[in-house]
C-alpha positions as CSV (number, residue, x, y, z in Angstrom):
1,M,-22.4,-21.7,-23.7
2,S,-20.5,-24.0,-21.0
3,T,-16.8,-24.6,-20.6
4,Q,-14.7,-26.4,-17.7
5,T,-11.4,-25.6,-15.6
6,D,-9.3,-26.9,-12.9
7,L,-9.2,-23.4,-11.2
8,A,-11.2,-20.2,-11.9
9,V,-9.6,-16.8,-10.7
10,V,-12.2,-13.7,-10.1
11,G,-10.0,-10.9,-10.3
12,A,-6.3,-10.0,-11.8
13,G,-5.2,-7.6,-9.6
14,P,-1.9,-8.6,-7.3
15,G,-3.6,-11.6,-5.3
16,G,-5.5,-12.9,-8.8
17,Y,-2.8,-12.6,-11.4
18,T,-0.6,-14.2,-9.1
19,A,-2.7,-17.0,-8.2
20,A,-3.6,-17.5,-11.9
21,I,-0.3,-17.9,-13.0
22,R,1.6,-20.2,-10.0
23,G,-1.4,-21.9,-10.4
24,S,-0.7,-23.2,-14.7
25,Q,2.9,-23.1,-13.1
26,K,1.2,-26.3,-10.7
27,G,0.0,-27.7,-13.9
28,L,-3.7,-26.8,-13.6
29,A,-5.9,-25.4,-16.6
30,V,-6.4,-21.9,-15.2
31,T,-9.4,-19.2,-16.3
32,L,-8.8,-15.5,-15.1
33,I,-12.4,-13.5,-15.4
34,E,-11.8,-9.4,-14.7
35,R,-14.1,-7.1,-15.5
36,E,-11.9,-4.2,-16.0
37,T,-8.3,-4.5,-16.3
38,V,-5.5,-6.5,-15.7
39,G,-3.3,-5.9,-13.0
40,G,-6.3,-4.2,-10.6
41,V,-6.1,-1.0,-8.4
42,C,-2.6,-1.3,-7.0
43,L,-1.1,-1.3,-10.9
44,N,-3.4,0.3,-12.8
45,H,-5.4,3.3,-10.1
46,G,-3.0,2.9,-6.8
47,C,0.3,2.2,-5.6
48,I,2.0,2.1,-9.0
49,P,0.6,5.5,-10.1
50,A,0.6,6.7,-6.7
51,K,4.7,6.2,-6.6
52,A,5.2,7.6,-10.2
53,L,3.8,10.6,-9.3
54,I,5.9,11.0,-6.1
55,H,9.1,10.4,-7.9
56,A,8.7,12.6,-10.2
57,A,7.6,15.5,-7.3
58,G,10.8,15.1,-5.3
59,F,12.8,16.0,-8.3
60,Q,11.7,19.6,-7.3
61,R,13.8,19.1,-4.1
62,D,16.6,17.4,-6.0
63,I,16.9,20.3,-7.9
64,T,17.4,22.6,-5.2
65,H,20.1,20.0,-4.1
66,W,21.5,20.3,-7.8
67,N,21.9,24.4,-7.7
68,D,23.7,23.4,-4.2
69,L,26.1,21.6,-5.6
70,G,27.1,24.2,-8.7
71,I,25.0,22.6,-10.9
72,E,22.8,26.0,-12.5
73,T,19.7,24.7,-13.5
74,G,17.9,28.3,-14.2
75,D,13.8,28.5,-13.9
76,I,12.1,25.1,-13.8
77,E,8.8,24.6,-15.2
78,V,6.6,21.6,-14.6
79,D,4.8,20.1,-17.5
80,F,1.8,17.9,-15.1
81,Q,0.2,16.8,-18.3
82,A,3.7,15.1,-19.7
83,I,4.2,13.9,-16.0
84,Q,1.0,12.3,-16.6
85,A,1.7,10.7,-20.1
86,W,5.1,9.1,-18.5
87,R,3.0,8.0,-15.7
88,R,0.5,6.0,-17.9
89,E,3.3,4.5,-19.8
90,V,4.6,3.1,-16.8
91,I,1.3,1.6,-16.5
92,N,0.8,0.2,-19.7
93,R,4.3,-1.3,-19.7
94,L,3.8,-3.1,-16.6
95,D,0.1,-4.1,-17.8
96,Q,1.6,-5.3,-20.7
97,Q,4.5,-7.3,-18.8
98,V,1.4,-9.0,-16.3
99,L,-0.9,-9.9,-19.6
100,D,2.3,-11.8,-21.6
101,S,3.3,-13.5,-18.5
102,L,-0.5,-14.8,-18.6
103,N,-0.2,-15.9,-21.8
104,D,2.8,-17.4,-22.0
105,H,1.7,-19.5,-19.1
106,G,-1.7,-20.9,-21.3
107,V,-3.7,-18.6,-18.9
108,D,-7.0,-18.2,-20.3
109,I,-8.1,-14.7,-19.5
110,V,-11.8,-13.9,-20.1
111,T,-13.4,-10.4,-19.9
112,G,-16.7,-10.2,-18.0
113,T,-18.6,-10.2,-14.3
114,A,-18.6,-13.2,-12.8
115,R,-21.1,-14.7,-10.5
116,F,-21.9,-18.0,-8.7
117,E,-24.0,-20.3,-9.2
118,D,-23.7,-23.0,-6.9
119,S,-20.0,-24.0,-5.3
120,T,-18.8,-25.5,-9.0
121,T,-20.2,-23.0,-11.3
122,L,-19.8,-19.4,-11.9
123,Y,-21.7,-17.7,-14.8
124,I,-19.8,-15.3,-16.4
125,E,-22.5,-11.9,-17.4
126,G,-20.7,-10.3,-20.5
127,V,-19.5,-13.0,-22.6
128,E,-22.5,-15.1,-21.1
129,Q,-20.8,-18.2,-20.3
130,T,-20.9,-20.7,-17.7
131,L,-17.9,-21.9,-16.3
132,E,-17.3,-25.0,-14.4
133,F,-14.3,-25.7,-11.9
134,D,-12.4,-27.9,-10.0
135,S,-11.5,-25.0,-7.4
136,A,-11.9,-21.2,-7.5
137,I,-10.3,-18.0,-6.0
138,I,-12.0,-15.0,-5.2
139,A,-9.8,-12.1,-5.9
140,T,-11.9,-9.5,-6.0
141,G,-10.1,-6.4,-3.8
142,S,-11.8,-3.6,-2.4
143,E,-13.5,-0.2,-3.3
144,P,-13.0,3.3,-1.6
145,L,-14.8,3.3,1.4
146,E,-17.5,6.3,0.8
147,I,-18.8,9.1,4.1
148,P,-22.2,9.7,4.1
149,G,-22.7,13.3,2.7
150,L,-19.2,12.9,0.5
151,E,-20.4,10.1,-1.9
152,F,-18.5,9.7,-5.4
153,D,-21.4,11.0,-7.3
154,Q,-21.3,14.4,-5.9
155,N,-19.0,16.9,-8.2
156,R,-15.5,17.2,-7.8
157,V,-15.7,14.8,-4.9
158,I,-13.5,12.0,-5.6
159,S,-11.3,8.9,-4.1
160,S,-7.3,8.4,-4.1
161,R,-8.2,6.5,-7.7
162,E,-9.8,9.6,-9.3
163,V,-6.7,12.1,-8.3
164,L,-3.9,10.4,-9.6
165,R,-5.4,10.9,-13.0
166,V,-6.2,14.8,-12.6
167,E,-4.5,16.8,-15.7
168,S,-3.4,19.7,-14.5
169,V,-1.6,20.9,-10.6
170,P,-4.6,21.5,-8.3
171,E,-4.4,24.8,-6.3
172,E,-5.7,23.2,-3.3
173,L,-7.0,19.9,-2.3
174,V,-9.1,18.6,0.9
175,V,-8.2,15.1,2.0
176,V,-10.4,13.7,4.1
177,G,-8.4,11.2,6.4
178,G,-5.3,11.2,7.5
179,G,-3.6,7.8,7.0
180,Y,-0.6,7.0,4.4
181,I,-3.2,7.4,1.5
182,G,-3.8,11.0,2.2
183,M,-0.2,12.0,3.7
184,E,1.3,10.6,0.3
185,A,-0.9,12.9,-1.5
186,V,0.6,15.6,0.5
187,T,4.2,14.3,-0.5
188,K,3.0,14.4,-4.2
189,F,0.6,17.8,-4.6
190,T,2.1,19.9,-2.3
191,K,6.1,19.4,-4.0
192,F,3.9,20.3,-7.1
193,G,2.6,23.7,-5.4
194,T,-0.6,22.3,-4.2
195,R,-1.6,23.5,-0.9
196,V,-3.1,20.4,0.7
197,K,-5.5,20.0,3.7
198,I,-5.8,17.3,5.7
199,V,-9.2,16.5,7.9
200,E,-8.7,13.6,10.3
201,A,-11.2,12.2,12.8
202,L,-8.8,10.6,15.4
203,E,-6.5,12.8,17.4
204,R,-3.5,12.4,15.0
205,V,-2.5,11.4,11.2
206,L,-1.1,7.9,10.5
207,S,-2.7,6.5,13.5
208,G,-0.8,3.0,12.6
209,F,2.6,4.6,12.9
210,E,4.4,5.2,16.1
211,Q,4.0,8.6,17.5
212,E,7.8,9.0,17.4
213,I,7.9,8.1,13.4
214,V,5.2,10.9,13.0
215,E,6.8,13.1,15.0
216,S,9.9,12.5,12.6
217,I,8.9,13.3,9.5
218,Q,6.9,16.1,10.7
219,E,9.9,17.5,11.8
220,T,11.7,16.9,9.0
221,N,9.4,18.3,6.1
222,E,7.0,21.2,7.5
223,M,4.7,20.0,4.9
224,Y,3.4,17.6,7.4
225,R,2.9,20.4,10.0
226,E,0.6,22.5,8.1
227,D,-3.0,22.3,7.1
228,I,-3.5,19.4,9.5
229,Y,-6.7,19.2,11.2
230,T,-6.8,16.4,13.7
231,S,-10.0,15.8,15.7
232,T,-11.8,17.0,13.1
233,F,-15.4,15.5,11.7
234,A,-16.5,16.0,8.6
235,Q,-20.3,17.1,8.4
236,G,-21.3,18.1,4.6
237,L,-20.7,19.2,1.4
238,E,-21.7,23.1,-0.1
239,Y,-20.4,24.5,-3.0
240,D,-19.4,28.4,-3.2
241,E,-20.2,31.2,-6.1
242,T,-17.7,29.4,-8.6
243,G,-18.5,25.8,-8.0
244,K,-15.7,24.6,-5.7
245,P,-16.3,22.1,-3.1
246,V,-16.4,23.2,0.5
247,L,-15.9,20.4,3.2
248,V,-17.9,21.5,6.4
249,A,-16.7,20.2,9.0
250,E,-16.6,20.3,12.6
251,R,-13.9,20.9,15.7
252,D,-14.4,21.7,19.2
253,G,-17.6,22.7,18.8
254,E,-16.6,25.1,15.9
255,E,-17.5,24.8,12.5
256,L,-14.7,24.8,9.7
257,R,-15.4,25.7,5.9
258,L,-12.4,24.3,3.8
259,S,-12.6,24.8,0.0
260,G,-10.3,23.1,-2.8
261,D,-10.2,22.3,-6.6
262,Y,-11.4,18.3,-5.0
263,I,-12.5,17.0,-2.4
264,I,-10.7,13.3,-1.8
265,V,-11.8,11.0,0.6
266,A,-9.4,8.6,1.7
267,A,-11.3,7.1,4.5
268,G,-10.3,3.6,4.2
269,R,-11.6,0.5,1.9
270,E,-14.0,-2.0,1.8
271,P,-14.4,-5.7,0.1
272,N,-17.7,-6.1,1.2
273,S,-18.8,-4.1,-2.2
274,A,-18.3,-7.4,-4.5
275,Y,-19.7,-9.7,-2.1
276,E,-23.2,-9.3,-3.4
277,T,-22.5,-9.4,-7.0
278,L,-20.3,-12.9,-6.2
279,Q,-23.8,-14.1,-5.1
280,L,-22.3,-16.0,-2.5
281,D,-25.3,-17.3,-1.1
282,T,-25.4,-19.7,-3.3
283,T,-22.3,-21.2,-2.0
284,D,-21.0,-22.7,1.5
285,V,-18.5,-19.3,2.1
286,E,-19.2,-17.7,5.0
287,L,-18.5,-14.1,6.5
288,T,-16.8,-12.8,9.7
289,E,-18.4,-11.3,12.6
290,Q,-16.8,-8.0,10.8
291,G,-18.6,-9.3,7.6
292,F,-15.3,-10.1,5.3
293,I,-15.1,-13.9,4.4
294,A,-13.8,-15.7,6.5
295,T,-10.7,-18.1,5.5
296,D,-8.3,-20.2,6.9
297,D,-4.4,-20.1,6.7
298,R,-4.4,-21.7,3.4
299,M,-6.9,-19.1,2.1
300,Q,-9.2,-21.9,2.0
301,T,-12.8,-20.6,2.8
302,T,-15.9,-22.1,4.5
303,D,-16.7,-23.8,1.2
304,D,-14.2,-26.7,0.4
305,N,-14.2,-25.4,-3.1
306,I,-13.7,-21.7,-3.1
307,F,-10.5,-19.7,-1.5
308,C,-10.3,-16.1,-1.1
309,V,-7.3,-13.6,-1.2
310,G,-6.1,-10.1,-1.2
311,D,-8.1,-7.6,-0.1
312,A,-11.5,-9.6,-0.7
313,A,-10.7,-10.9,2.3
314,G,-10.5,-8.5,4.7
315,P,-7.7,-6.0,6.2
316,S,-5.0,-5.0,6.1
317,Y,-5.3,-4.2,2.1
318,L,-1.7,-4.9,0.6
319,A,-0.3,-5.8,-2.6
320,H,2.5,-7.6,-1.2
321,I,0.3,-10.0,1.0
322,A,-2.2,-10.4,-1.5
323,Y,0.8,-11.7,-3.8
324,H,2.1,-14.4,-1.0
325,E,-1.7,-15.2,-0.2
326,G,-2.1,-15.9,-4.0
327,K,0.5,-18.2,-4.5
328,V,-0.7,-20.2,-1.3
329,A,-4.1,-20.7,-2.7
330,A,-2.7,-21.8,-6.1
331,A,-0.7,-24.4,-4.6
332,V,-3.2,-25.7,-2.4
333,A,-5.6,-25.7,-5.0
334,A,-3.2,-27.8,-6.7
335,G,-3.0,-30.1,-3.9
336,E,0.0,-29.4,-2.4
337,T,0.7,-28.7,1.3
338,A,1.1,-24.7,1.9
339,A,0.2,-21.9,4.1
340,V,-0.2,-18.6,4.7
341,D,2.9,-16.9,6.5
342,T,1.9,-13.6,8.0
343,E,4.1,-13.2,10.9
344,Y,6.2,-10.3,9.4
345,I,4.7,-8.2,7.1
346,P,6.7,-5.2,6.2
347,A,4.5,-1.3,6.1
348,V,6.0,1.4,3.7
349,M,4.8,4.8,3.6
350,Y,6.2,7.1,1.2
351,T,6.0,10.4,2.4
352,D,9.6,12.4,2.6
353,P,11.1,11.1,3.9
354,E,10.1,7.7,3.5
355,V,9.1,5.1,6.2
356,A,9.3,1.5,6.9
357,V,8.6,-0.8,9.7
358,V,8.7,-4.3,10.3
359,G,8.1,-6.7,13.4
360,L,7.1,-5.0,17.1
361,N,7.3,-1.7,18.0
362,E,9.1,-0.7,21.0
363,T,6.0,-0.4,22.7
364,E,4.8,-3.6,22.0
365,A,8.2,-5.2,22.7
366,R,8.1,-3.6,26.1
367,E,4.8,-5.4,26.9
368,A,5.9,-8.7,25.3
369,H,9.6,-8.5,26.8
370,E,10.5,-7.3,30.6
371,Q,14.4,-5.8,29.0
372,L,15.2,-4.8,25.7
373,K,18.4,-4.0,23.4
374,V,17.2,-0.7,21.4
375,G,19.7,1.0,19.2
376,T,18.9,3.8,16.8
377,F,21.4,5.4,14.0
378,P,20.6,8.5,12.4
379,F,21.0,9.1,8.6
380,S,22.8,12.3,9.6
381,A,26.1,10.3,10.1
382,S,26.0,8.1,7.1
383,G,28.6,8.4,4.6
384,R,25.9,7.4,1.7
385,A,23.6,9.4,3.2
386,L,25.4,12.7,3.3
387,T,26.8,12.4,-0.5
388,M,22.8,12.0,-1.6
389,D,21.7,14.9,0.2
390,K,19.6,12.5,2.4
391,P,20.4,13.1,5.9
392,S,16.6,13.0,7.6
393,G,15.9,10.1,9.7
394,Y,17.1,6.6,11.6
395,V,17.2,3.3,11.6
396,K,15.5,1.6,14.8
397,V,16.3,-1.7,15.8
398,I,14.9,-3.5,18.7
399,A,16.2,-6.7,20.0
400,D,15.6,-8.9,23.6
401,S,17.8,-9.1,26.4
402,D,19.0,-12.5,24.1
403,E,20.0,-10.0,21.4
404,Q,17.0,-11.4,19.5
405,L,15.7,-9.4,16.7
406,L,11.9,-8.2,17.2
407,G,11.5,-5.2,15.2
408,V,12.9,-2.6,12.6
409,R,11.9,1.1,12.0
410,V,13.4,2.9,9.1
411,V,12.7,6.6,8.4
412,G,14.7,7.9,5.7
413,A,15.7,7.6,2.3
414,R,15.6,4.5,0.2
415,A,13.4,2.9,3.6
416,S,11.2,1.0,1.4
417,D,14.1,-0.8,0.1
418,M,16.2,-1.3,3.7
419,I,12.9,-3.2,5.1
420,A,13.5,-5.6,3.0
421,E,16.8,-7.1,4.8
422,A,15.2,-6.5,8.1
423,T,12.5,-8.5,7.2
424,L,14.5,-11.0,5.9
425,A,16.4,-11.5,9.2
426,L,13.6,-11.6,11.1
427,E,12.4,-14.6,9.3
428,L,15.3,-16.3,9.7
429,E,15.2,-15.7,13.2
430,A,18.5,-13.0,13.3
431,S,20.5,-12.3,16.3
432,L,22.1,-8.7,16.4
433,D,25.1,-10.6,15.9
434,D,23.7,-12.0,12.6
435,I,23.0,-8.6,11.2
436,T,26.8,-7.0,12.7
437,R,28.7,-9.8,11.1
438,T,27.1,-9.7,7.5
439,L,29.5,-7.7,5.5
440,H,27.9,-4.3,4.0
441,A,29.1,-2.7,1.7
442,H,30.4,0.9,2.2
443,P,29.1,3.8,1.4
444,T,25.3,2.8,1.3
445,F,22.3,3.3,3.2
446,P,21.6,-0.5,4.5
447,E,25.0,0.0,6.3
448,A,22.7,2.1,8.9
449,L,20.8,-1.1,9.8
450,L,24.4,-3.1,10.8
451,E,24.9,0.5,12.8
452,A,22.0,0.3,14.6
453,A,22.5,-3.5,15.5
454,E,26.2,-2.2,16.9
455,A,24.2,0.8,18.6
456,A,21.9,-1.8,20.7
457,K,25.2,-3.9,21.6
458,G,26.6,-0.9,22.7
459,E,29.1,-0.9,19.8
460,S,28.3,1.8,17.4
461,I,31.5,2.8,15.4
462,H,29.9,6.1,13.6
463,S,26.8,7.1,15.9
464,Y,26.9,10.3,17.7
């Protein structure tokens, strides 16, 4: 069977389904091909289920606060299977919302595995359909990176995807990789009572964040100090007499043996695994020196008819970037002028406290500017933070000598929400005055951004 479409989108994750809907909004006939579940890894196996479990785990600490306030809760029991059922309900609801939106916009959804026959034709295995297109968008996402000796086909060696589906709270977990995925695993499971051991090859965990941020969350919460093995290299896998996996690792010439109910490999992600399946060699699509699909700022590949968005185009593997790229690619496919703007990309980590950053950090800013104005405001001085028993962390504002905003760092409750205002301020080229003259409702968490901006000007009222 052969059909034709204006725009074919391969992959229905954040970048793919966004591109499909935006393409339809621009008047294109759109066919969306997905081999698994609409919504992709983020919605079904990553961002959303992970944050749902982090939210549930956070009640452990909140309940302690209730007792401090005089609200006696008595003995607390955790029904983890019920929590997992609630997590699935959240995912199902969001999945249905995406499906409803795709249907409302007239997007044709095909279940199957797509491969290119040439630069204008796809063959879809599973429905045995040939699809001719004017433009195509590759949005096939990425897969967890395997480590030699810790392949996922071994018993109880899993990725961050599978650990979200365990039906009971593990007694012990070993996580290979001290990036944000590994540290969020600590956040989730330690609060449920799991002992989580982190193995990181680098000298410190969270190497993508500044040292002061890492030190801040470690000082605030002891669960980020214990059972963390840095400068430690995974060597292999064994099983004890009970069948539990044991990670064999090496640190400073000494052998370590770390056991757990599961070994979670969270060493990164790779998009390359889908490239061969797509059979890109039948097109004019080329790869970069790093092995990723080459794209320009319109997300167009070296093949005039083919675009690539999200993880499939290489790092930095963030869903909000995929959303943005999908919208741009669809607009360009519809004949409009559009380009990706990723100068200011917020990054969020859902530890306890949360971490959110955007723009330059202080070290980067000092390399680019002779003089800076830096202001910090602690949440321990925030009325709203204290009334919610969330006094840990701070907001840091970095500006040049002319008070032009360069970057913002937030460590604390609601950091993931607060970073949006900071990102908008950077996009609009705001100055410190622009922030300080903007009225912020009281008492709120975002007031801390205003206070930090005033501190950078030497005018903070409430900092100490």
